[in-house]
C-alpha positions in Angstrom: -33.5 -18.2 -187.0 -33.8 -16.2 -184.4 -37.2 -14.9 -183.2 -36.2 -11.4 -183.6 -36.0 -12.6 -187.4 -39.5 -13.1 -187.3 -42.2 -11.2 -189.7 -44.2 -8.2 -188.4 -46.6 -6.5 -190.0 -45.8 -3.2 -188.6 -42.3 -3.3 -188.0 -38.9 -3.6 -189.8 -36.2 -5.3 -188.2 -32.3 -4.9 -188.9 -29.2 -6.9 -187.0 -25.6 -5.9 -187.4 -26.1 -4.0 -190.9 -24.8 -0.4 -189.5 -23.0 -1.7 -186.5 -21.9 -5.3 -185.3 -24.2 -6.7 -182.6 -26.7 -3.9 -182.8 -30.4 -4.4 -183.7 -32.7 -1.7 -185.3 -36.3 -2.0 -184.9 -38.5 0.6 -186.6 -42.2 1.0 -186.7 -43.8 1.1 -190.2 -46.7 3.0 -189.8 -46.2 5.7 -192.2 -50.1 6.3 -193.0 -50.9 7.1 -189.0 -47.5 9.0 -188.2 -46.5 5.4 -186.5 -49.2 6.2 -183.5 -49.1 3.3 -181.3 -51.9 0.9 -182.3 -52.8 -2.4 -180.0 -51.0 -4.2 -183.3 -48.2 -1.8 -182.7 -47.8 -2.5 -179.0 -48.0 -5.8 -179.4 -45.2 -6.3 -182.2 -43.2 -3.9 -180.4 -42.9 -5.9 -177.3 -42.3 -9.3 -178.9 -39.5 -7.6 -180.5 -37.9 -6.1 -178.1 -38.2 -9.1 -176.0 -36.8 -11.3 -178.9 -34.1 -8.9 -179.1 -33.5 -8.8 -175.3 -33.0 -12.6 -175.5 -31.1 -12.9 -178.4 -27.3 -13.3 -177.9 -26.3 -11.9 -180.9 -27.6 -8.3 -180.0 -25.8 -6.4 -177.1 -27.8 -2.8 -178.1 -31.1 -2.3 -179.4 -31.9 0.8 -181.5 -35.5 1.7 -181.5 -36.9 4.3 -184.2 -39.6 5.3 -186.6 -39.5 4.3 -190.2 -38.1 6.7 -192.2 -40.8 6.9 -194.5 -43.4 8.2 -191.8 -41.9 11.5 -190.6 -42.1 10.6 -187.3 -40.7 8.4 -184.2 -44.1 8.2 -182.5 -46.8 10.5 -183.1 -48.6 9.7 -180.0 -51.2 6.9 -179.0 -53.8 5.8 -181.4 -57.0 8.2 -180.4 -59.5 6.1 -182.2 -58.5 3.1 -179.7 -59.6 5.7 -177.0 -63.0 6.7 -178.2 -65.4 3.6 -177.5 -63.4 2.9 -173.9 -64.8 3.2 -170.9 -62.8 2.9 -167.1 -62.9 -0.9 -167.3 -61.7 -1.3 -170.8 -58.8 1.1 -170.4 -57.7 -0.5 -166.9 -57.4 -3.9 -168.9 -55.2 -2.0 -171.9 -53.3 -0.3 -169.0 -52.4 -3.6 -167.1 -48.7 -3.8 -167.0 -45.6 -4.7 -168.3 -46.8 -2.6 -171.4 -44.5 -1.7 -174.2 -43.0 1.2 -172.1 -42.1 -1.6 -169.5 -40.8 -3.7 -171.9 -38.6 -1.4 -172.8 -37.9 -0.2 -169.9 -37.2 -3.5 -168.6 -34.5 -4.5 -170.9 -31.5 -6.2 -169.8 -29.7 -4.4 -173.2 -29.1 -1.0 -173.6 -32.0 0.5 -175.9 -31.0 3.9 -177.8 -34.0 5.9 -179.0 -33.5 7.6 -182.5 -35.9 10.2 -182.1 -36.3 10.8 -186.3 -39.1 13.3 -186.1 -42.2 13.7 -184.0 -42.1 12.0 -180.6 -45.9 12.8 -178.9 -47.7 11.4 -176.2 -47.1 7.9 -176.4 -44.5 8.4 -178.1 -42.7 10.7 -175.7 -43.1 8.1 -173.1 -41.8 5.6 -175.3 -38.1 7.6 -175.8 -38.4 8.1 -172.1 -38.4 4.3 -171.6 -35.5 4.2 -173.8 -31.8 4.3 -172.1 -30.4 7.1 -174.0 -32.2 9.2 -176.5 -30.4 11.2 -179.5 -33.5 13.2 -181.8 -33.0 14.4 -185.2 -33.0 18.3 -185.3 -36.3 19.5 -185.9 -38.3 16.9 -184.1 -40.8 17.9 -181.8 -41.4 16.5 -178.4 -44.3 16.8 -175.9 -47.2 15.1 -173.7 -50.3 16.7 -175.4 -52.8 14.2 -173.6 -54.3 17.6 -171.8 -55.6 18.9 -174.6 -57.5 15.8 -175.4 -59.2 15.6 -171.4 -56.7 12.9 -170.4 -53.2 12.9 -169.4 -50.0 10.6 -169.9 -50.8 7.1 -168.4 -47.2 5.0 -170.3 -45.0 6.8 -167.8 -45.0 10.4 -168.8 -45.9 12.0 -165.0 -43.1 9.3 -163.9 -40.1 8.8 -166.3 -40.2 12.8 -167.4 -40.3 14.1 -164.5 -36.8 12.0 -163.1 -35.4 13.1 -166.4 -36.1 17.1 -166.9 -37.7 18.2 -163.2 -41.2 18.4 -161.5 -41.2 22.0 -162.9 -40.8 21.3 -166.8 -42.7 18.2 -166.4 -45.7 20.1 -164.8 -45.0 22.8 -167.9 -45.1 19.9 -170.3 -48.1 17.8 -169.2 -50.0 20.7 -168.0 -50.0 23.2 -171.0 -49.8 19.7 -173.5 -46.7 22.2 -174.9 -44.5 20.9 -178.0 -41.3 21.7 -178.1 -38.4 21.2 -180.5 -35.0 19.0 -180.2 -33.1 21.6 -179.5 -35.1 22.4 -176.3 -35.8 19.1 -175.4 -31.8 18.7 -175.1 -31.3 21.9 -172.9 -33.9 20.8 -170.1 -32.3 16.7 -170.6 -35.2 15.2 -172.4 -32.8 14.2 -174.8 -29.3 13.4 -174.7 -28.0 15.1 -178.0 -29.2 16.9 -181.2 -27.9 16.2 -184.8 -28.6 17.0 -188.5 -30.9 14.5 -190.6 -27.3 13.6 -192.2 -25.2 13.1 -188.9 -28.0 11.4 -187.0 -27.5 7.9 -188.0 -23.6 8.3 -188.4 -23.8 9.0 -184.1 -26.6 6.6 -183.2 -24.6 4.0 -184.4 -21.3 5.3 -183.6 -22.4 5.3 -179.6 -24.1 2.1 -180.3 -21.4 0.4 -181.6 -19.3 1.2 -179.0 -21.4 -0.2 -176.2 -21.9 -3.1 -177.8 -18.1 -4.1 -177.9 -18.4 -3.9 -174.1 -19.5 -6.9 -171.9 -22.9 -7.7 -171.9 -23.2 -8.9 -168.1 -20.9 -5.4 -167.7 -23.4 -3.0 -169.4 -26.4 -5.3 -167.9 -25.3 -4.9 -164.5 -24.0 -1.2 -165.1 -27.9 -0.4 -166.7 -29.9 -1.8 -163.8 -27.1 0.1 -161.4 -27.9 3.5 -163.1 -31.6 2.8 -163.0 -31.3 2.2 -159.4 -30.0 5.4 -158.4 -33.7 7.3 -159.5 -35.6 4.5 -158.1 -33.8 3.8 -154.6 -32.6 6.1 -151.4 -28.2 6.4 -151.7 -27.8 3.8 -149.1 -29.5 1.2 -150.5 -28.3 2.2 -154.3 -24.7 2.2 -153.0 -25.2 -1.2 -151.5 -26.9 -2.6 -154.8 -24.1 -1.0 -157.0 -21.4 -2.4 -155.0 -23.1 -5.9 -155.0 -23.3 -5.9 -158.6 -19.5 -4.7 -158.9 -18.6 -7.6 -156.9 -20.5 -10.0 -159.1 -18.7 -9.1 -161.9 -15.3 -10.8 -160.4 -16.8 -14.2 -161.4 -16.9 -13.5 -165.1 -14.6 -14.7 -167.4 -15.5 -11.1 -169.0 -13.5 -9.3 -166.3 -10.5 -11.5 -166.6 -10.3 -10.8 -170.3 -10.9 -7.1 -170.0 -8.1 -7.2 -166.9 -6.0 -9.0 -169.4 -6.5 -6.9 -172.7 -5.6 -4.0 -170.7 -2.8 -5.2 -169.4 -1.2 -6.5 -172.6 -2.3 -3.5 -174.5 -4.9 -4.9 -177.1 -8.7 -4.7 -177.4 -10.5 -7.2 -175.3 -12.7 -10.1 -176.9 -16.2 -10.3 -174.6 -18.0 -13.2 -174.4 -20.5 -12.6 -172.3 -19.3 -15.4 -170.3 
């Protein structure tokens, strides 16, 4: 049995139920609207790492349990009350859950099925694609507590929406709805509740049908575009492109194209 199928107290896990080779990890803490406490963070890091290591999983969907009304409503603020600098520095040591998601070799889709606030918004930002349910609210309200985003919200958010929009959201603490989030680039698509799953798993299934090596290399190259200079990024892309020519999946993909059939990628 895969480690991904281990029992979690605050997560639910499904593999292949909505699309082949697609795993879904849902946060199940409805009494706190899926707020990220220490246990959720620990379990989520373990589940994401297990999905990433599972050869039967090529795409991960990250979401909130449907009974909670939220994707992740934020960090569990009760844990902040008695922390000082030393305790918070220890809690902020990387890799945190955000880096675990960001660094996964497989594509990660955020199914934003409700509010994504504070740490929840940062968790969505760490994913590769964000598909939101109409009516969901997103934002970084930490400033209202006398603090600021500390899980990547000043860095990933700025890269997604630009400095001005990031300043507006972070410095005001205002929440925006999914439609506005799409307009500024914080989410990629917005769908009604009835259509959300169809689109999420259609996209996840399309990705999962591709070569896992090509998926990993393409994801690495795209992420490098905002983290390196152009010339360095072009060199990195070219090197990854060349390395794919040593794979059996490259041969299969080209042969299938020339033969007019669908390829069957093995990850070799």
